[in-house]
N, C-alpha and C positions, 0 to 999 in steps of 0.2 A: 736221559736226555732226549731222546724223541722216541716216538711214540715205537713202536719194534711190527714191522712190514712179515706177512707171509712169507715164511719159508717157502724153496724151490725144493723140491725132491731133486735129489746128487741124481737119481734115476733118469733125471729130464735130460740130462749130458749123454753125451756120444761119450758110452767108460772109456775107450784109446784118454778125455780130457780132463785133464788134473782139474782137481777143485779151489778153486781161489775165494777168496770172502777178504771183503772190506769191514772192517770190524772200529767203532768205534766205543769207548769205556769214561763213561766220566765221571767222578768223584761227585759224592752223594752231595746236595746244598750248593752244586760247582762252586764247589771252594779254588781257590786259584793258589791250588802248593805245590802242584807236579814240575812246575820250567824252570828247576834250580839244581844246582852239578851232585848233589848228593843225591834226591830222590832218583833223579836223571841217571850214574851210573848205575842204585842198583837197579831201577825198572831194564835195563841196554841187560847185566847181569842175566836181570830176572828172562829175558827175549832171548840169550845165545841157549840157557837154561832147560830151553823145555823139551824135553826128547822126545813127541809125540804133534808138535812143526815147524814147519820151515815161517821163521818168519820173514818174509821178503824186505817190508820198512815199516816203519814207527816214524811216526811224530807225537811224541810229548807236547801240549798245552798245557796253560796254567791250568789249566781244572777239568784236562780231557788228552785221554788217546785216540789217537788213529791209526790203525795197523794192516796190513796187509800179510796175509799168511795162507798155507797152504797147510793141509795133513800128509804128512808124510808117509805114512803108509799106509795107514787103510781109508777110500772113499767118507766112509762111511762115520767117520768121527761130527760128535754138532759143531757148530762155535761156540755154543755154552760146558763142552770139553777146553779149548781156547780160553775163553770167559776166564774160568775154572783154576783151571791149571796155574794161571798168569797171575791171577789173583793174590792163589795158595801160594807161592812162589816167593810172588813179593812181596804175600805180607811176612814171613818165612824172613828173609831178609834184613827186612827193615826192623821188624821184635812189634815194640807197639807204635803205635802212631796216632794222633788224636784224630783221622780223618779215614773214612773208606767208602768204598766204592760206592757208589748205584747199584742196586738187580742188576743183572743180568746184564745187557749189552745191544750194542745194534750192527744188522749189519746185511751185510746184500753181497751176491754171492755174481763172481766175475763170472763173466759166458767166454770170454775170448782175449786174446793181447790187446789188443786196443783197448780194451774194456781197462785192461791195468793198468793201461799208461794211461790214462784218462783218474783213475788215481791215483793213479802216483801224482800226476801235478794239481791234484784237487793234493793232497799231501801231503806234498811240499811248497804248496801258496796261501797256508791255512794258516800259518802267524803273518806276512803278507795282511793278507784280505782277513784278518785281525788288528791289522795298526800294530803287534809287539814290530814289526823291523821294519825298514824298505825294500829290500830282495831277502828270495828264501835264505841265499847262501848265509848270512848273517846271522840267523836264528841255529844255533848251538846244538836243540834238542831233537836231534834227525841219531838213532838206527839204522841201519840199511846193513844186508849180510856178506855178507865177504865173499871176497869175491864178484858182488855185482856192482855194477858201474851206474851211477847217477849220473841225469844235466838236466 
């Protein structure tokens, strides 16, 4: 999707702060294959299955996925761990498919609640910016973790 920016070391954050990332995963050749009910159901199930990561919210677009994620137990987990684990879990659920993900992912370390809120707004408005719907409420391919309310 995009060039990978340098990653900030989690040690730069106050130790009490939770490490939260905004992650983008793209399909190889940007093939528009993800935004359908059957693939979304498997993506949603895969996100819920991840044992080492909290996935707070995600939007599935035709050729990419945005997610807001945080390691569950250890701050030292890399975003690569999330990317690899999610892709592996989804591949197992789908069996064979005619597409693959681009290598790696784009990620941004979020530093505050305000930053997380801004990324949620970016995530939810993505289908509108791409001209797929008039309002984010119309887009059916959102994942929001149980217990979280979004507006």
